[in-house]
C-alpha positions in Angstrom: -35.2 -1.7 -0.7 -31.8 -1.6 -2.3 -29.3 -4.4 -2.8 -27.3 -3.6 0.3 -30.5 -3.7 2.5 -31.4 -7.1 1.1 -27.9 -8.4 1.7 -27.8 -7.3 5.3 -31.1 -8.9 6.2 -31.0 -11.9 3.8 -34.2 -11.3 2.0 -34.9 -11.7 -1.7 -36.7 -9.0 -3.6 -40.0 -10.8 -3.8 -39.9 -11.7 -0.1 -39.7 -8.0 1.0 -43.3 -7.3 -0.2 -44.6 -9.8 2.4 -42.1 -8.9 5.2 -43.0 -7.1 8.4 -40.9 -4.9 10.6 -40.4 -7.6 13.2 -38.9 -9.8 10.5 -36.0 -7.3 10.4 -35.8 -6.1 14.0 -37.3 -8.7 16.5 -36.7 -6.3 19.4 -40.0 -4.8 20.7 -38.2 -1.5 21.2 -38.0 -0.9 17.4 -41.7 -1.6 16.9 -42.5 0.9 19.6 -40.3 3.5 17.9 -42.2 2.9 14.6 -45.6 3.3 16.3 -44.4 6.5 18.0 -43.2 8.0 14.7 -46.4 7.2 12.9 -48.6 8.6 15.7 -46.6 11.7 16.3 -45.4 12.5 12.8 -41.9 13.2 14.2 -38.8 11.4 12.9 -36.5 9.3 15.1 -33.0 9.7 13.8 -29.7 7.9 14.1 -30.4 5.2 16.7 -28.0 2.4 17.2 -29.4 -1.2 17.0 -27.5 -4.5 17.4 -28.9 -6.8 14.7 -28.7 -10.5 15.7 -26.8 -12.2 12.9 -25.4 -15.6 12.4 -21.9 -14.4 13.4 -23.0 -12.4 16.4 -24.6 -9.0 16.9 -24.1 -6.6 14.0 -24.2 -2.9 14.8 -26.6 -0.8 12.7 -27.8 2.8 12.7 -31.4 3.2 11.9 -33.6 6.3 11.3 -37.4 6.2 11.0 -39.2 9.0 9.1 -42.9 9.5 8.7 -44.2 9.8 5.2 -47.7 10.8 6.0 -49.7 11.4 2.8 -51.3 14.6 1.7 -54.4 12.5 1.1 -56.2 12.2 4.5 -57.8 8.9 3.5 -54.4 7.2 2.6 -52.6 5.0 5.0 -49.6 6.6 6.7 -46.2 5.2 5.7 -42.8 5.1 7.3 -39.4 5.3 5.7 -36.7 3.1 7.3 -33.0 4.1 6.7 -30.4 1.6 7.7 -26.6 2.2 7.8 -24.2 -0.6 8.3 -21.4 0.4 10.8 -19.2 -2.4 9.6 -19.0 -1.0 6.1 -19.5 2.7 6.9 -16.3 2.7 9.1 -17.9 4.4 12.1 -16.0 4.0 15.5 -17.4 1.4 17.7 -18.4 3.8 20.5 -19.9 6.5 18.3 -23.1 8.0 19.6 -24.5 9.6 16.6 -24.1 8.6 13.0 -24.6 11.5 10.5 -26.3 9.4 7.9 -29.4 11.5 7.3 -27.7 14.9 6.9 -25.4 13.4 4.3 -28.3 11.7 2.4 -28.2 13.1 -1.1 -31.9 12.3 -1.8 -35.3 14.0 -1.7 -38.4 12.1 -0.7 -41.6 13.2 -2.2 -45.2 12.7 -3.2 -46.6 14.0 -6.5 -50.0 14.7 -8.0 -50.8 12.2 -10.7 -52.6 14.8 -12.8 -49.9 17.5 -12.9 -46.8 15.6 -11.8 -46.2 18.5 -9.4 -44.9 18.0 -5.9 -47.4 17.7 -3.1 -44.9 17.0 -0.3 -41.1 16.7 -0.2 -38.4 16.1 2.4 -34.7 16.4 2.1 -32.1 18.7 0.6 -34.2 19.9 -2.4 -32.0 22.8 -3.3 -28.8 20.7 -3.4 -30.4 17.9 -5.4 -33.1 19.6 -7.5 -31.6 23.1 -7.9 -34.4 25.0 -6.1 -35.6 25.1 -2.4 -38.8 23.3 -1.5 -41.1 26.4 -1.6 -40.3 26.8 -5.3 -41.4 23.2 -6.1 -44.5 23.3 -4.0 -45.9 26.6 -5.0 -47.0 25.7 -8.5 -48.2 22.3 -9.8 -46.5 23.0 -13.2 -43.1 24.0 -11.8 -41.7 20.5 -12.2 -42.5 20.1 -15.9 -41.4 23.7 -16.5 -38.0 23.0 -15.0 -37.4 19.8 -17.0 -34.6 20.2 -19.5 -36.2 20.9 -22.9 -34.4 17.9 -24.5 -35.8 15.6 -21.7 -39.3 17.1 -21.1 -41.4 15.1 -23.5 -39.6 11.8 -22.7 -40.0 12.2 -18.9 -43.6 13.3 -19.0 -44.5 10.5 -21.4 -42.7 8.0 -19.1 -44.7 9.1 -16.1 -48.0 9.1 -18.0 -47.3 5.5 -19.1 -46.4 4.5 -15.6 -49.6 5.9 -14.2 -51.5 3.9 -16.8 -49.7 0.6 -16.9 -47.1 0.3 -14.1 -46.9 0.2 -10.3 -43.3 1.3 -10.0 -40.6 2.8 -12.2 -37.3 4.7 -12.4 -35.9 7.2 -14.8 -33.0 9.7 -15.2 -33.2 13.2 -16.6 -31.9 16.7 -16.3 -33.5 19.7 -14.5 -32.7 23.4 -15.0 -31.8 24.7 -11.6 -31.3 28.3 -10.5 -28.9 30.4 -12.4 -29.3 28.1 -15.5 -27.4 25.3 -13.9 -28.2 21.8 -15.2 -28.5 19.0 -12.7 -28.7 15.3 -13.4 -31.1 13.3 -11.2 -32.7 9.9 -10.9 -36.3 9.2 -9.8 -37.4 5.9 -8.2 -41.1 5.8 -7.5 -44.2 3.7 -7.1 -47.8 4.4 -8.1 -50.3 4.4 -5.2 -53.7 3.4 -6.4 -57.2 3.4 -4.8 -59.5 0.4 -4.5 -60.7 0.8 -8.1 -57.1 0.9 -9.4 -57.0 4.6 -10.2 -53.8 6.4 -9.3 -54.0 8.5 -6.2 -50.4 9.7 -6.0 -46.8 9.0 -6.9 -44.5 8.3 -4.0 -40.7 8.1 -4.5 -37.3 9.7 -4.0 -34.9 11.7 -6.2 -31.2 11.3 -6.0 -28.4 13.3 -7.6 -26.4 11.4 -10.3 -24.3 14.3 -11.2 -21.0 12.7 -10.1 -21.7 9.5 -12.0 -22.7 11.4 -15.1 -19.5 13.5 -14.8 -17.5 10.3 -14.6 -19.4 8.8 -17.6 -18.7 12.0 -19.6 -15.0 11.8 -18.7 -14.9 8.1 -19.7 -16.6 9.0 -23.0 -14.2 11.8 -23.7 -11.3 9.5 -22.9 -12.7 6.8 -25.3 -13.2 9.4 -28.0 -9.6 10.7 -27.5 -8.3 7.2 -27.6 -10.2 6.6 -30.9 -8.9 9.9 -32.3 -5.4 8.8 -31.3 -5.8 5.5 -33.1 -7.2 7.2 -36.2 -4.4 9.8 -36.1 -1.9 7.0 -35.8 -3.2 5.2 -38.8 -3.5 8.4 -40.9 0.0 9.5 -39.9 1.5 6.0 -40.6 0.1 6.0 -44.2 0.9 9.7 -44.8 4.4 9.4 -43.5 5.0 6.3 -45.7 3.9 8.3 -48.8 5.9 11.3 -47.7 9.0 9.1 -47.2 8.6 7.9 -50.8 8.1 11.4 -52.2 10.8 13.0 -50.1 13.3 10.2 -50.5 13.1 10.0 -54.2 13.2 13.8 -54.5 16.3 13.9 -52.3 17.9 11.2 -54.4 17.0 13.1 -57.5 18.6 16.3 -56.2 21.8 14.5 -55.3 22.2 13.5 -58.9 21.3 16.8 -60.5 24.0 19.4 -61.4 23.6 22.8 -59.8 22.6 24.4 -63.1 19.9 21.9 -63.9 16.4 23.4 -64.5 14.9 20.4 -62.7 16.5 21.3 -59.4 13.9 24.0 -58.5 11.0 21.5 -59.0 12.7 18.9 -56.9 13.4 21.4 -54.2 9.8 22.4 -54.1 8.8 18.8 -53.7 11.2 18.4 -50.8 9.9 21.6 -49.2 6.2 20.5 -49.6 7.1 17.1 -48.0 8.7 18.9 -45.1 5.6 21.1 -44.6 3.2 18.1 -44.7 5.5 16.2 -42.4 5.1 19.0 -39.8 1.3 18.8 -40.2 1.2 15.1 -39.5 3.4 15.8 -36.5 0.9 18.4 -35.2 -1.9 15.9 -35.7 -0.1 13.4 -33.5 0.7 16.0 -30.9 -2.9 16.9 -30.7 -3.8 13.5 -29.4 -0.6 12.3 -27.6 2.6 13.8 -26.3 5.4 12.6 -28.5 9.0 12.1 -27.5 11.1 15.1 -28.2 13.6 14.8 -31.1 16.3 17.4 -30.6 18.3 18.6 -33.6 21.0 21.1 -34.0 19.9 24.1 -36.1 20.3 27.9 -36.6 17.6 29.7 -34.6 17.5 32.7 -37.0 16.9 30.6 -40.0 14.2 28.6 -38.1 12.4 31.9 -37.3 12.6 33.1 -40.8 10.9 29.9 -42.1 8.3 30.1 -39.3 7.5 33.8 -39.8 4.6 33.5 -42.2 2.8 31.0 -39.9 3.3 33.4 -36.9 1.8 36.3 -38.9 -1.2 34.3 -39.7 -1.6 33.3 -36.1 -1.4 36.9 -34.9 -3.9 38.3 -37.4 -4.0 41.5 -39.4 -4.4 43.9 -36.4 -1.1 43.0 -34.8 2.3 44.1 -36.2 5.0 41.5 -36.1 8.5 42.9 -35.5 11.3 40.2 -35.9 14.8 41.2 -34.8 17.6 38.6 -35.4 20.9 38.9 -33.6 23.9 38.1 -36.0 25.9 36.7 -33.1 23.6 33.8 -32.2 24.8 30.3 -31.3 23.2 27.2 -32.7 20.8 25.4 -30.5 19.8 21.7 -30.1 16.1 21.5 -29.7 13.0 19.9 -31.2 11.9 22.1 -34.1 8.3 20.8 -34.0 8.0 21.4 -30.2 9.6 24.9 -30.6 7.2 25.7 -33.4 4.2 24.7 -31.2 5.6 26.8 -28.4 5.9 29.9 -30.5 2.4 29.4 -32.0 1.0 29.2 -28.4 2.8 32.4 -27.4 1.5 34.1 -30.6 -2.0 33.1 -29.6 -1.5 34.4 -26.1 -0.2 37.7 -27.6 -3.4 37.9 -29.7 -5.5 37.4 -26.6 -3.5 40.2 -24.8 -4.0 42.6 -27.7 -7.6 42.1 -29.0 -7.7 45.7 -30.4 -4.3 45.3 -32.1 -0.7 46.2 -31.1 2.8 45.1 -31.8 4.6 41.8 -31.0 8.4 41.9 -31.0 10.3 38.7 -31.5 14.0 39.1 -30.8 16.8 36.6 -30.8 19.9 37.2 -28.6 22.8 35.5 -27.1 22.4 35.3 -23.3 24.9 34.6 -20.6 22.7 33.4 -17.8 25.2 33.9 -15.1 25.6 37.6 -15.9 22.4 38.7 -17.5 19.5 36.6 -16.2 20.4 34.7 -13.0 17.6 32.2 -12.4 16.1 32.7 -8.9 15.2 29.0 -8.7 18.6 27.7 -9.8 17.0 25.7 -12.6 19.5 26.6 -15.3 23.2 25.7 -15.4 25.4 28.7 -15.9 26.6 29.2 -19.4 25.7 30.5 -22.8 22.1 30.3 -24.1 20.3 31.3 -27.2 17.3 33.4 -26.3 14.0 34.3 -28.0 12.5 37.3 -26.4 8.8 37.9 -27.0 7.3 41.3 -26.0 3.7 42.5 -26.5 2.1 45.9 -26.1 -1.0 44.7 -24.2 -1.8 45.4 -20.6 0.9 44.4 -18.1 0.0 41.2 -16.2 -0.4 41.4 -12.4 1.6 39.3 -10.0 -1.0 36.6 -9.8 -1.1 36.3 -13.6 2.7 36.1 -13.7 2.7 33.4 -11.0 0.2 31.2 -12.7 0.9 31.9 -16.4 2.4 28.4 -17.0 -0.2 26.5 -15.0 -2.4 24.2 -17.1 -5.3 26.2 -18.7 -7.8 23.6 -17.4 -7.1 24.9 -13.9 -8.1 28.4 -14.8 -11.8 29.4 -14.8 -11.0 32.0 -17.5 -10.5 30.7 -21.1 -6.9 31.3 -22.2 -4.1 29.8 -24.3 -2.4 26.9 -22.5 1.3 27.7 -22.2 2.0 24.6 -19.9 3.1 22.3 -22.8 5.5 24.9 -24.1 7.0 25.4 -20.7 7.3 21.6 -20.2 9.0 21.0 -23.5 11.5 23.9 -23.1 12.4 22.6 -19.6 12.8 19.1 -21.0 15.2 20.4 -23.6 17.4 21.9 -20.8 16.1 25.4 -21.1 13.7 27.7 -19.3 11.1 30.4 -19.8 11.2 33.6 -17.8 8.2 36.0 -17.8 8.0 39.6 -16.5 5.7 42.6 -16.8 7.0 45.5 -19.0 6.9 48.8 -17.1 5.4 50.7 -20.0 2.8 48.0 -20.5 2.7 44.4 -21.8 4.4 41.1 -21.0 7.8 39.9 -21.9 8.6 36.1 -22.2 12.2 35.0 -22.6 12.8 31.5 -24.0 16.3 30.2 -23.2 17.7 27.2 -25.0 21.2 25.8 -24.3 23.7 26.9 -26.9 25.2 24.1 -29.0 28.9 24.1 -29.7 28.5 21.9 -32.8 27.5 23.5 -36.2 23.9 23.0 -37.4 23.2 19.7 -39.0 23.8 19.8 -42.8 20.6 19.6 -44.9 21.8 17.9 -48.0 25.4 16.6 -47.9 25.5 12.9 -47.1 28.1 11.7 -44.6 30.9 9.3 -45.7 29.9 5.8 -46.5 30.3 3.2 -43.7 32.5 0.2 -44.2 30.9 -2.7 -46.1 28.4 -4.4 -43.9 25.3 -6.5 -44.4 21.9 -5.0 -43.7 18.6 -6.9 -43.5 15.8 -4.5 -44.5 12.2 -5.4 -43.6 9.7 -3.0 -45.0 6.2 -3.8 -46.4 5.8 -0.5 -48.3 7.4 -1.4 -51.7 8.3 2.2 -52.6 10.2 2.8 -49.4 11.9 -0.6 -49.5 13.3 0.0 -53.0 14.3 3.6 -52.2 16.1 2.7 -48.9 17.6 -0.5 -50.4 19.1 1.4 -53.4 20.4 4.2 -51.2 22.1 1.9 -48.8 23.8 0.0 -51.6 25.1 3.3 -52.9 26.7 3.7 -49.5 28.6 0.5 -50.0 26.3 -1.8 -48.0 25.1 -5.3 -48.8 21.3 -5.2 -48.5 18.9 -8.1 -48.1 15.3 -7.0 -48.7 12.2 -8.5 -47.2 8.6 -7.5 -47.7 7.5 -8.6 -44.2 8.5 -9.9 -40.8 8.1 -13.6 -41.6 10.1 -13.3 -44.8 12.9 -11.5 -43.0 13.0 -14.2 -40.4 13.2 -16.9 -43.1 16.0 -15.1 -45.0 18.0 -14.6 -41.8 17.6 -18.2 -40.7 18.7 -19.4 -44.2 21.8 -17.2 -44.1 25.0 -18.5 -42.5 27.0 -15.3 -43.1 26.8 -12.4 -40.6 24.0 -9.8 -40.6 25.3 -6.6 -39.0 22.1 -4.5 -38.9 18.4 -5.0 -39.0 16.3 -2.1 -40.3 12.6 -2.9 -39.8 9.3 -1.0 -39.8 7.6 -1.4 -36.4 4.1 -2.0 -37.9 4.8 -4.7 -40.3 1.8 -6.9 -41.2 2.0 -10.2 -39.4 5.2 -10.4 -37.5 5.8 -6.9 -36.1 9.2 -5.3 -36.5 9.9 -5.2 -32.7 9.1 -8.9 -32.3 11.3 -9.6 -35.4 14.1 -7.7 -33.7 13.8 -9.7 -30.5 13.8 -13.1 -32.2 16.8 -12.3 -34.4 18.7 -10.8 -31.5 18.3 -14.1 -29.7 19.7 -16.0 -32.7 22.4 -13.4 -33.6 23.9 -11.8 -30.5 25.4 -8.4 -31.3 22.9 -7.7 -34.0 22.3 -3.9 -34.4 18.7 -2.8 -34.7 17.1 0.3 -36.2 13.3 0.4 -36.0 11.4 2.9 -38.2 7.7 3.9 -38.3 5.4 6.6 -39.4 3.6 6.1 -36.1 4.7 3.7 -33.4 2.7 5.5 -30.7 2.5 3.9 -27.3 2.6 0.4 -29.0 6.4 0.4 -29.1 6.5 1.2 -25.3 4.0 -1.5 -24.5 5.3 -4.1 -27.0 8.2 -6.5 -27.0 11.3 -5.5 -25.0 13.9 -4.3 -27.6 17.5 -5.5 -27.8 20.0 -3.4 -26.0 21.2 -0.5 -28.1 18.3 -0.6 -30.5 17.4 2.8 -31.9 14.2 4.3 -33.5 13.9 6.6 -36.5 10.5 8.3 -37.2 9.2 8.5 -40.8 9.5 10.5 -42.9 13.2 10.8 -42.5 15.8 12.1 -44.9 18.3 9.8 -46.5 21.0 11.9 -44.9 19.5 11.2 -41.5 19.2 7.5 -42.3 22.9 7.4 -43.3 23.9 9.0 -40.0 21.9 6.5 -38.0 23.2 3.6 -39.9 26.8 4.8 -39.6 26.4 5.5 -35.9 25.0 2.0 -35.2 27.6 0.1 -37.3 30.6 2.1 -35.9 29.4 1.5 -32.4 31.0 -2.0 -32.6 
């Protein structure tokens, strides 16, 4: 009997072995039903009985099923199924409770020598993967259908149970029809003769597929969480080192004359830092969705830099034809997200043209109100910068066009997932249109809002802010010295601290104003966000800039930040740092 049965009737496990039917159901009517079932061999299903409990009659549904043995000398047995109406939620006046048809279990008896089924009752095909006839026709069918990885373990367990145990339980996999794998759980007892020799195994098998599926989902979730933490640590360390290499190279470039032979080497270092920074960003995007960081840039230049990676993504059999419009407005978008989107579309083009073909990537200026009116009204009228992607594969049908941006997990066919690309473009204020090309192929048009401002300068630093005092808390010495020296060159007074506690002590010992706190989020000991909160309480109006190579979800779950605090992700350029500092200090 299971735990719920014992709870209903108030019996401990050891007491059940000595209990009789009348101990559960005093009414003579129930005992008469039991005798009738044992004598006739016919089940009595779904009968309502009011069980006399301490708080009044308790409505129960009971079913009695004969388990007459295949061994003529064995004593016939009866299976009692009890369903509690108070917990099952059945209506008070219900006449029939469908407990048995929904029972996801197979009752059986097995031969002790072969472990094959001698008798079975229940939804065998649903639980075990084959109908009853298949299991009963051959004594070896059970062991043959055991999953190869589980076969030795399960057979050994049953053999040991027949020799040394009276009851047992085990979980394993069966190979059902069509190669389908089913997870099941056996609960059984060993029936012995007077001399103690096993005569049969009697038990039931239930499906545990849903539980196993949930366990697998939990395991995958835990693995993904572990990967996310590892990716965060790796990114944090890498981005700190990239910050040092890139920052010092940027500072070196700023001090070199244009004709210096050292410029080329320094520029190569900056380019390598930028590439590795994108790789760490891709690593983080693999395990978590980052916040988008829009920047103003020239789309044609962006595509030119990305072209080698796109060619590698397409493969040698597909020709890449890039056409850049000279009259193209700047866009404000997240370069990393746009790079991921184009990589996904390139992978989709490769899937559409497995035998080779041509993929045209064209930039153009688009007036949405005139050239591409959105049927859904998702876009505001105005000027957009467009990237038009056209392949020469087969034209997609209407169903494919309708579901092309649905998550790939919802599609039984393996395909590239375009849902993240669509989501990111929509979040940036744009849209993606898709259509079938009459002569064959698919055409995707990525629309991004045109930006009136010029692209952000790559090298030239902005004017220095007015003299202010900055408290810099950074535990990576190379970054602290680099940033401190750079800020001093901008005319700022900088107080350096190697950790959160030291920064707090320096601030408390200083009577003069501190205008800006720059702190790494993941400082050892006192975290940067907690440091910001404490200092903001003591110094109202303090501006805060938090930086990190990987703050992850910790920043969202951590200490509430002071109003107006901003975040800058490492590795950042010194130009970007200067812009953030000036913006915060000039905000009042």
